[in-house]
mmCIF file of the C-alpha atoms, coordinates in Angstrom:
data_MODEL
# 
_entry.id   MODEL 
# 
loop_
_atom_site.group_PDB 
_atom_site.id 
_atom_site.type_symbol 
_atom_site.label_atom_id 
_atom_site.label_alt_id 
_atom_site.label_comp_id 
_atom_site.label_asym_id 
_atom_site.label_entity_id 
_atom_site.label_seq_id 
_atom_site.pdbx_PDB_ins_code 
_atom_site.Cartn_x 
_atom_site.Cartn_y 
_atom_site.Cartn_z 
_atom_site.occupancy 
_atom_site.B_iso_or_equiv 
_atom_site.pdbx_formal_charge 
_atom_site.auth_seq_id 
_atom_site.auth_comp_id 
_atom_site.auth_asym_id 
_atom_site.auth_atom_id 
_atom_site.pdbx_PDB_model_num 
ATOM 1  C CA . UNK A 1 1  ? 20.677 -37.349 -22.761 1.00 0.00 ? 1  UNK A CA 1 
ATOM 2  C CA . UNK A 1 2  ? 17.770 -36.208 -21.183 1.00 0.00 ? 2  UNK A CA 1 
ATOM 3  C CA . UNK A 1 3  ? 17.700 -32.496 -20.319 1.00 0.00 ? 3  UNK A CA 1 
ATOM 4  C CA . UNK A 1 4  ? 16.718 -30.824 -16.751 1.00 0.00 ? 4  UNK A CA 1 
ATOM 5  C CA . UNK A 1 5  ? 13.103 -29.703 -16.709 1.00 0.00 ? 5  UNK A CA 1 
ATOM 6  C CA . UNK A 1 6  ? 13.176 -25.997 -16.333 1.00 0.00 ? 6  UNK A CA 1 
ATOM 7  C CA . UNK A 1 7  ? 10.144 -24.171 -15.993 1.00 0.00 ? 7  UNK A CA 1 
ATOM 8  C CA . UNK A 1 8  ? 9.659  -21.026 -18.171 1.00 0.00 ? 8  UNK A CA 1 
ATOM 9  C CA . UNK A 1 9  ? 7.450  -19.279 -16.297 1.00 0.00 ? 9  UNK A CA 1 
ATOM 10 C CA . UNK A 1 10 ? 9.948  -18.908 -13.429 1.00 0.00 ? 10 UNK A CA 1 
ATOM 11 C CA . UNK A 1 11 ? 11.029 -15.038 -13.221 1.00 0.00 ? 11 UNK A CA 1 
ATOM 12 C CA . UNK A 1 12 ? 13.769 -13.798 -10.858 1.00 0.00 ? 12 UNK A CA 1 
ATOM 13 C CA . UNK A 1 13 ? 12.681 -12.088 -7.564  1.00 0.00 ? 13 UNK A CA 1 
ATOM 14 C CA . UNK A 1 14 ? 14.226 -9.855  -5.241  1.00 0.00 ? 14 UNK A CA 1 
ATOM 15 C CA . UNK A 1 15 ? 15.064 -11.451 -1.936  1.00 0.00 ? 15 UNK A CA 1 
ATOM 16 C CA . UNK A 1 16 ? 13.681 -8.448  -0.191  1.00 0.00 ? 16 UNK A CA 1 
ATOM 17 C CA . UNK A 1 17 ? 10.117 -9.388  -1.488  1.00 0.00 ? 17 UNK A CA 1 
ATOM 18 C CA . UNK A 1 18 ? 10.020 -12.991 -0.405  1.00 0.00 ? 18 UNK A CA 1 
ATOM 19 C CA . UNK A 1 19 ? 7.372  -14.597 0.884   1.00 0.00 ? 19 UNK A CA 1 
ATOM 20 C CA . UNK A 1 20 ? 5.406  -11.006 0.967   1.00 0.00 ? 20 UNK A CA 1 
ATOM 21 C CA . UNK A 1 21 ? 2.565  -9.510  -0.734  1.00 0.00 ? 21 UNK A CA 1 
ATOM 22 C CA . UNK A 1 22 ? 1.851  -5.641  -1.871  1.00 0.00 ? 22 UNK A CA 1 
ATOM 23 C CA . UNK A 1 23 ? -0.990 -3.938  -0.842  1.00 0.00 ? 23 UNK A CA 1 
ATOM 24 C CA . UNK A 1 24 ? -2.403 -1.113  -3.298  1.00 0.00 ? 24 UNK A CA 1 
ATOM 25 C CA . UNK A 1 25 ? -4.353 1.634   -2.981  1.00 0.00 ? 25 UNK A CA 1 
ATOM 26 C CA . UNK A 1 26 ? -4.983 5.083   -4.749  1.00 0.00 ? 26 UNK A CA 1 
ATOM 27 C CA . UNK A 1 27 ? -5.117 8.571   -3.892  1.00 0.00 ? 27 UNK A CA 1 
ATOM 28 C CA . UNK A 1 28 ? -5.671 11.566  -5.863  1.00 0.00 ? 28 UNK A CA 1 
ATOM 29 C CA . UNK A 1 29 ? -2.520 13.165  -7.515  1.00 0.00 ? 29 UNK A CA 1 
ATOM 30 C CA . UNK A 1 30 ? -2.514 16.063  -5.565  1.00 0.00 ? 30 UNK A CA 1 
ATOM 31 C CA . UNK A 1 31 ? -3.103 14.086  -2.121  1.00 0.00 ? 31 UNK A CA 1 
ATOM 32 C CA . UNK A 1 32 ? 0.651  12.502  -2.801  1.00 0.00 ? 32 UNK A CA 1 
ATOM 33 C CA . UNK A 1 33 ? 2.962  15.552  -1.694  1.00 0.00 ? 33 UNK A CA 1 
ATOM 34 C CA . UNK A 1 34 ? 0.310  15.944  1.300   1.00 0.00 ? 34 UNK A CA 1 
ATOM 35 C CA . UNK A 1 35 ? 0.769  12.530  2.000   1.00 0.00 ? 35 UNK A CA 1 
ATOM 36 C CA . UNK A 1 36 ? 4.374  12.335  2.076   1.00 0.00 ? 36 UNK A CA 1 
ATOM 37 C CA . UNK A 1 37 ? 4.916  15.148  4.010   1.00 0.00 ? 37 UNK A CA 1 
ATOM 38 C CA . UNK A 1 38 ? 2.636  14.076  6.581   1.00 0.00 ? 38 UNK A CA 1 
ATOM 39 C CA . UNK A 1 39 ? 4.399  10.931  6.766   1.00 0.00 ? 39 UNK A CA 1 
ATOM 40 C CA . UNK A 1 40 ? 7.950  12.545  7.394   1.00 0.00 ? 40 UNK A CA 1 
ATOM 41 C CA . UNK A 1 41 ? 6.595  14.973  9.784   1.00 0.00 ? 41 UNK A CA 1 
ATOM 42 C CA . UNK A 1 42 ? 5.283  12.691  12.269  1.00 0.00 ? 42 UNK A CA 1 
ATOM 43 C CA . UNK A 1 43 ? 8.672  10.480  11.857  1.00 0.00 ? 43 UNK A CA 1 
ATOM 44 C CA . UNK A 1 44 ? 7.597  7.615   9.739   1.00 0.00 ? 44 UNK A CA 1 
ATOM 45 C CA . UNK A 1 45 ? 10.392 8.334   7.330   1.00 0.00 ? 45 UNK A CA 1 
ATOM 46 C CA . UNK A 1 46 ? 10.826 10.080  3.843   1.00 0.00 ? 46 UNK A CA 1 
ATOM 47 C CA . UNK A 1 47 ? 9.495  7.695   1.226   1.00 0.00 ? 47 UNK A CA 1 
ATOM 48 C CA . UNK A 1 48 ? 5.548  6.406   1.192   1.00 0.00 ? 48 UNK A CA 1 
ATOM 49 C CA . UNK A 1 49 ? 6.486  2.897   1.535   1.00 0.00 ? 49 UNK A CA 1 
ATOM 50 C CA . UNK A 1 50 ? 8.528  3.529   4.511   1.00 0.00 ? 50 UNK A CA 1 
ATOM 51 C CA . UNK A 1 51 ? 6.302  5.760   6.179   1.00 0.00 ? 51 UNK A CA 1 
ATOM 52 C CA . UNK A 1 52 ? 3.103  3.809   5.470   1.00 0.00 ? 52 UNK A CA 1 
ATOM 53 C CA . UNK A 1 53 ? 4.743  0.553   6.817   1.00 0.00 ? 53 UNK A CA 1 
ATOM 54 C CA . UNK A 1 54 ? 6.438  2.535   9.989   1.00 0.00 ? 54 UNK A CA 1 
ATOM 55 C CA . UNK A 1 55 ? 2.766  3.693   10.400  1.00 0.00 ? 55 UNK A CA 1 
ATOM 56 C CA . UNK A 1 56 ? 1.269  0.910   10.384  1.00 0.00 ? 56 UNK A CA 1 
ATOM 57 C CA . UNK A 1 57 ? 4.010  -0.731  13.151  1.00 0.00 ? 57 UNK A CA 1 
ATOM 58 C CA . UNK A 1 58 ? 3.140  1.694   15.188  1.00 0.00 ? 58 UNK A CA 1 
ATOM 59 C CA . UNK A 1 59 ? -0.510 1.855   14.964  1.00 0.00 ? 59 UNK A CA 1 
ATOM 60 C CA . UNK A 1 60 ? 0.063  -2.481  15.759  1.00 0.00 ? 60 UNK A CA 1 
ATOM 61 C CA . UNK A 1 61 ? 1.948  -1.473  18.598  1.00 0.00 ? 61 UNK A CA 1 
ATOM 62 C CA . UNK A 1 62 ? -0.574 0.574   19.914  1.00 0.00 ? 62 UNK A CA 1 
ATOM 63 C CA . UNK A 1 63 ? -3.605 -1.954  19.690  1.00 0.00 ? 63 UNK A CA 1 
ATOM 64 C CA . UNK A 1 64 ? -1.167 -4.750  21.330  1.00 0.00 ? 64 UNK A CA 1 
ATOM 65 C CA . UNK A 1 65 ? -1.049 -6.510  18.138  1.00 0.00 ? 65 UNK A CA 1 
ATOM 66 C CA . UNK A 1 66 ? 2.360  -8.178  16.844  1.00 0.00 ? 66 UNK A CA 1 
ATOM 67 C CA . UNK A 1 67 ? 4.128  -5.518  14.961  1.00 0.00 ? 67 UNK A CA 1 
ATOM 68 C CA . UNK A 1 68 ? 6.131  -7.882  12.790  1.00 0.00 ? 68 UNK A CA 1 
ATOM 69 C CA . UNK A 1 69 ? 5.073  -6.611  9.441   1.00 0.00 ? 69 UNK A CA 1 
# 
């Protein structure tokens, strides 16, 4: 009896990450709290990811582009 082939390289992927790619950027350590505060003060959210995604959506809307990201 043959066993079904299983790919050993397949890893679990969080459903929220399917069909998405990461963007990474680096800032100095002392800039991180300033960026977080600026995003929160501008109403973009309290976390880096939420704030930057919301800020980018706002920018896309202002430029007349599709904000679906």
